[in-house]
C-alpha positions in Angstrom: 29.5 -3.3 15.0 27.3 -6.0 16.8 24.0 -3.5 16.7 24.7 -3.1 13.1 25.5 -7.0 12.9 22.1 -7.8 14.6 19.9 -5.1 12.6 21.3 -6.5 9.7 20.8 -10.1 11.3 17.3 -9.3 12.1 16.1 -8.0 8.7 17.8 -11.2 6.9 15.4 -13.4 9.3 12.5 -11.6 8.4 12.7 -11.8 5.2 13.1 -15.6 5.2 10.1 -15.8 7.0 8.0 -13.5 4.7 10.0 -15.4 1.6 8.2 -18.4 3.6 5.0 -17.6 4.6 3.6 -14.3 2.0 3.8 -15.7 -1.6 0.7 -16.4 -1.6 -0.4 -13.8 -0.3 1.5 -11.1 -2.1 0.5 -13.3 -5.8 -3.2 -12.9 -4.6 -3.1 -8.9 -3.9 -1.2 -8.9 -7.6 -4.2 -10.6 -9.1 -6.4 -8.4 -8.1 -4.7 -5.1 -9.0 -3.7 -7.2 -12.4 -7.9 -7.3 -13.1 -8.2 -3.6 -11.7 -5.3 -2.3 -14.3 -7.3 -4.8 -16.7 -10.6 -3.7 -15.8 -9.8 0.1 -16.2 -9.4 0.4 -12.7 -6.7 2.9 -10.7 -4.9 2.0 -7.5 -5.2 5.3 -5.2 -2.2 4.6 -2.3 -2.8 5.7 1.7 -0.5 5.6 4.8 0.9 8.0 7.3 5.1 8.9 8.7 7.5 6.8 6.9 4.6 4.5 4.8 3.2 7.7 3.1 6.7 8.1 1.6 6.2 4.2 0.6 3.0 5.1 -1.2 4.7 7.2 -3.1 7.8 5.8 -3.9 5.2 3.0 -4.8 2.2 5.2 -7.2 5.9 6.8 -8.7 6.8 3.6 -10.3 4.1 2.8 -11.4 3.4 5.7 -13.0 6.9 6.4 -13.9 8.4 3.2 -14.7 10.1 0.5 -12.4 12.6 -1.4 -14.0 11.1 -1.3 -17.5 9.7 1.1 -20.1 6.1 1.1 -20.7 2.8 2.6 -20.9 2.0 4.4 -17.5 0.0 2.7 -14.6 -2.9 5.0 -13.1 -1.9 4.9 -9.8 -2.1 8.1 -7.3 -0.6 8.6 -3.6 -3.2 10.5 -1.7 -0.3 11.9 0.4 1.1 14.1 -1.6 -1.2 17.3 -1.8 -0.7 19.8 1.0 -3.5 21.8 0.2 -5.6 18.7 0.5 -4.2 17.6 3.0 -4.4 20.5 4.9 -8.0 21.9 4.1 -9.3 18.4 4.9 -7.6 18.2 8.3 -8.3 22.0 8.8 -11.9 21.4 8.2 -12.8 18.6 9.0 -10.2 16.2 11.1 -6.4 14.8 10.0 -9.3 11.6 10.9 -10.5 12.5 7.0 -8.0 13.2 5.0 -7.6 10.1 3.0 -11.6 9.6 3.2 -12.4 12.8 2.0 -10.0 12.0 -1.0 -11.1 9.0 -2.0 -14.7 9.8 -1.9 -13.6 12.1 -4.5 -11.7 9.9 -6.8 -12.2 6.4 -6.0 -14.6 4.4 -8.0 -15.8 1.0 -8.3 -13.7 -1.9 -8.5 -10.2 0.9 -8.0 -8.4 -0.2 -5.4 -7.6 1.1 -2.5 -4.4 0.5 -1.1 -3.2 1.4 2.3 0.0 1.1 4.4 0.6 1.2 8.2 2.9 -0.6 10.9 0.2 -0.7 13.1 -2.9 -1.3 11.3 -4.4 0.9 14.1 -3.7 4.4 11.7 -7.4 6.0 12.7 -7.0 7.8 9.2 -7.0 4.7 7.0 -9.6 2.6 8.8 -12.1 5.4 7.9 -10.5 6.0 4.2 -11.6 2.1 3.4 -15.2 2.9 5.1 -14.9 5.1 2.6 -13.6 3.0 -0.4 -16.1 0.0 0.5 -18.9 2.4 0.4 -18.3 3.4 -3.8 -17.1 -0.6 -4.1 -13.2 -0.1 -4.4 -10.9 -3.6 -3.7 -9.4 -3.0 -0.1 -5.9 -3.7 0.4 -3.9 -3.4 3.6 0.2 -3.4 4.1 0.1 -4.0 7.9 3.0 -5.3 10.3 2.8 -6.7 14.0 -0.6 -8.7 14.1 -2.6 -6.6 11.3 -4.1 -4.4 14.2 -7.8 -3.0 13.7 -6.9 -2.5 10.1 -6.6 -6.6 8.4 -10.4 -6.7 9.6 -12.0 -3.5 8.0 -10.0 -5.1 5.0 -10.6 -7.3 1.2 -7.1 -8.6 1.8 -4.0 -8.1 3.5 -0.4 -8.6 3.7 0.7 -8.6 7.1 4.9 -8.6 8.1 4.8 -11.1 10.9 7.2 -8.4 13.2 6.8 -6.0 15.9 9.8 -3.8 15.0 8.6 -1.3 12.6 12.3 -0.3 11.0 11.7 -4.1 9.5 7.9 -3.9 9.3 8.8 -0.8 7.1 12.3 -2.6 5.5 9.6 -5.4 4.6 6.8 -3.3 3.4 8.9 -1.8 0.5 10.6 -5.2 -0.3 6.8 -6.2 -1.0 6.2 -3.0 -2.8 9.1 -3.2 -5.2 7.8 -7.1 -6.2 4.4 -6.0 -6.2 5.9 -3.0 -9.0 7.9 -5.2 -11.0 5.2 -7.9 -11.5 2.4 -5.6 -12.2 5.1 -3.5 -14.8 6.4 -7.2 -16.8 2.8 -8.5 -16.8 0.6 -4.9 -17.8 4.0 -4.0 -20.5 3.2 -7.4 -22.3 0.1 -6.0 -22.9 0.8 -2.4 -23.6 
């Protein structure tokens, strides 16, 4: 029972620190996304493992709906097409699975959002490099100290923890906040 209580307390403590330190960064990312969407651009989202599931979750909330009935918001999760992922992995390398898709899909002014608990995923780094070459805006949703990715993106939100499950919990909370705010603000204009 004490380990369960400790996990809940650790999660709560981290959320408290985030509430004190990250609202400005989240608002900054939100404003970038809103400007892009208002200009007719889209959001491309990528991640590995649990972060791949979070990328899919975010895309579903935007294309479908989060809470409000409104116009669909253009978002693509780069983690969902197994034929594309395995073809690129086989023909190029696993490290190129996001970069190749971004080369095909990203346009100047789009948002490319990558999710990584470690901040060191080579396939995200290469994806961000491809995004920058198209003129897309790059956003990292990261953990720990932000790793190498924090230096390869235009803006990052870094969850200050070394505990991967707690980072993932914070990431999904931040994703929900972004989706809710995007929906509220875009819904008024739809």
